[in-house]
Structure formats: structure tokens, C-alpha cells
N, C-alpha and C positions, 0 to 999 in steps of 0.2 A: 272234197272230203271234209273241210272245215269252214263254218260260215259263222263269222262273228257280226251281229248287229246292233248298233246302237248302244255298245257299250258303256255302262256307267259304273264306276267302282269308288266307294268311299272309304278312306280309313278315318273314322270317327266323324268330324266335320269337314275334312280334307277330301276335297274331289280328286282322286288321283288319276282317274280315267274318264275323258269326257265326251261320250257319244262316238266311240270307235267303231268303225265297220270295215271288215276285209274278208277276203276269202283265200283259201288254198285249195289248188286243185291237185289231184292225186299225181304224184311224181314230180313235184315242184320242189323248187328250193325258194322260199319266200322270206325275206328278210325285213325286220322292223329296225330303222336306224334312228340315233337321236341321242341327244345330250342326257348325262346324268339328271334323274328326276324326271324324264320325259313320260315314265308310265310303262315303260317296257316290261321290266321284271313283274310288275302288277298284272300287266295283260297274262303273262306265260302263267303265273301262279293262279290266276282266275280259270283259265282253261283246264289246268290241273285239277281244279276243285279245291284249291289251298285257299282262296279267297271268296268271299261271297259277292254275287253280282248284286248292285242297287237296282238297275234297271238295265234292261237289254236282254238279248240271248245269244246262246251258242248252241250251234248244231255241228255233230261229228258222225259223219258217215249217214246223213239224214236224220238222226236222232237228236230230240232235243236235250241237252244236258244241263240247262240252266239250273244251277243250285239243285239238283237232283241226285246227284250220284256223289258218294264221298270219294277221296282221292283213289283208293286202291281199287274201287269199281272201275274208275276211268283207266287206271293202268290195265285192267282186265279187258276193257272195250278197245285198248289198242293204242293209247297215248303214253308215250315214253317220255320223261322229263329229265334234262342233265341240268340240275341247278347251278346259278351262280355261285363260285366260290367252291365247286366240285363236290363238298359235302361227303367226302368218303368216310367209311368207319376206320378211324385210324390204327385202333388196336388190332382189327381183324386183318388177315392176310389177303393179299390180291385175290386168292381163289375164294376165300371166304366171301367177299365183297361181291364177286361176281355170282356167286350162289345166291347170295340174297337178294339180287335182282330178278332171280326166277323163283322166288319163294310160293308165288302164287301159282306156279305151274306143277303139275303131277308128273309129266312125261320125263322121266329120268335121262333115259337114252338120248331124248332130242335134247336136254340141258346140257348133257355131257358134249355133244356135238355142238351146241352154241358156244360154249366156253371154248373149244378148240377153234371155232370160227374167230372169235374175238381175239385169241392169241394169233391167229394168221394176220389179222389186221394190226395188232399191236405186238410184235415179237418180243419187245422189251417188257412187256408184262409177263409174258410166258416165263422169261428168265427170273422174273422176281415173284413168281407165282406163290412162294411160301413166305414171302417178306410181309411184315407189317405194313398197310398202307401208308400210315403216318409217317414212314421213313423214306418214302418215295419222293422224287422231284417233284416240282409242280406241274411239269409236262406229263409226268407219268401218273399222277394223280388225275389229270385231265383225260389221259386214255382211259384210265380204269373208270371214272365216272361215265364216260361215253359208253365203254364196254358194258357197265352194269346196266343201263338204260336198254342197250340192245337185247339184254338177256331176257327182258320182258315179252320179246317179238311183238312189240308195238308197230302199227303201220305209219304213226305219226311222230316224228321225234322233234321234242322241243329242245333248243340250245340255248342256252343263258350264258352270253360273255363266254365263249369257250378260249379266247385268246387273252383273257385278263392276266397281267401278271407275267407271262409267258415271254422267253426270249424269241426274237425273229425267225429263227430257224424251226424252232418248236412250233410256233405258230403256222409256219407253212406246211409243216408235217400234219398238224390237225386239220387243216383246211383240205389238203389232198385227200385224207380220210372222208370229211365230210362228201367231197365230192365222189369218191368212190362209193361211198354207201348211197348216194343219190341214184348214181347209174347204176348199181343193184336193184332199184326199186322204192328204195326209203323216200318217202315224202317228208321235208325238214321245214320247221319254222325256225328262223335264226334270229336271234338278238345280238347285236354285236356293235360295240362302239367304233371298232376299227371298220368305218363305213367303206374304204376302199377294198379291203379282203372281201367282206360281206358283198358289195355290190358285182364284184368280179365273178361270183359264184352262183350268184341268186338268179332265177328267172325273172322275179318281180320284187319291187320293194315299197314299203310304205315309210314315210318321213314322219316322226312323232316329234311334237314340241309342246311340253307342258300339259300332256295328257290328251291331245288331240292330232288327229292325222292333218298334216298341212299339205302333202305331196305324196302322190302315189303313181306307179308306172312301172314300165320296162327298166329292169336295173341297168341295163347298159346306157339307156337315154340319161337316165338318172347320174349315173357316173359322170357324164359330160354337161350335166345342167350346171350354169355358171352358179347360181345360188347354193346349190347342194356342194359344188366344189369348195366354195369359198368358206361355207360354214361347217362341213363335216371332213372335207379331205384336205385342208389346209392348203389349198391352191388359190 
């Protein structure tokens, strides 16, 4: 579904991503793990068209998207991005935030059906549908950010640090939903500092260090890799 080849991304003179290559097959959960500053968020933003590629290529569903399509066109093409820090529209209600996720769609009946689907995944959002998003808890805002992305009806879901700043029980709930979405057919690229949680639900994983991939493979194998255990799992 997605192929990233020899990706280089610069911020001014700083090389944030250094020749990264990876791929995601339909129906997989693939995770990128690494410390702060490893380049994980930059990679997601580049796939979404929010950062320019200095060198390399990205293909989505067999089509080259390297610096060719603006972000909103990539959303229409099927890439849905849940950004780091949630980025909900704080003064708008839960319902309005979800509706904005479908702003490029014209099928009103289907949009309404999708909102009901999001509410079935996150019953708490239904209870707070008329509440301003800025008054929600961190966990509820994360649910809303994921729900808003699902309203695009994308085929590839990019998740950037969904557990950040959340209590352990809320994190467990969020990850259960990620697994449920994957079982329903959603392909997911997950960026997550909680390497243990990420590796436990992913099919495959890539380990990033200062903009480069240093290891890759089956997620369960990496979960038991002594180097990964020491560096990222605190074992």
C-alpha cells in the first residue's frame, strides 16, 4: 500500500531523515519506534504532504506522491493523519470536529452513518457530542482526533504518538481500538514512544535512530531482541 524509498528530509541545513526506506502492506500494522528526535514525526508529516522531500520517493497504492500532491489531495487519495498532540478544534463541539473530518465529502447520508460508527467505537464522544472539544480530557481528545481521521474514510491511518500524556488505562483503551480498526481492515502506520505497546500490536516494526533505520523485522521478534529490550523497553 505504501512504499517509502531512500527518503531524505531537511529542516534548513539539518538533515532530519537520512535515507529511510520501508513499506506497508494492506491490512498491516507497522510501527516506527525510536527516541525523541529520531525523525518519526517528520516521516509521517512528509507522507501526509506537510513536509517536502529533499531526496527519495513515496508511493501510495502504486502512485508516486513525491512532492506532487497537497495535503488535502492526499486525504482525498486515502491517507488519514492523526497528528501528535491531537490538534482538535477546541472551540468547536465534538460533533463539529467530526463533521470537519468529512469536509471534502459530499455524501451526507454516508457521513452521518460514519459519525454513528465513530460514536459506536467511542461511546464517550456520543455522550459529549455537543460539548466543546477543548473541555474534553486528554484521552477523550485523542478519541476525537482518531474519530475525525476516520471520517475521511481513508485506507491508511497514520497515528502519531496516540498514548502521549495519557493514563495507562486510557492508553490500553486506545490501543484496543487501534487493534479493532485493524481487524476491520484498516492499514495502520503507528509512531509510538511506548515501544512495548506498539510492538505488541504491530505486525512489523522499524527502529529509528537520529533519522536512520537501524533495525527492522517482525514485531514480536524485535520485542524479544536484547538490544531493543535494553534501549527502548527498559528491561
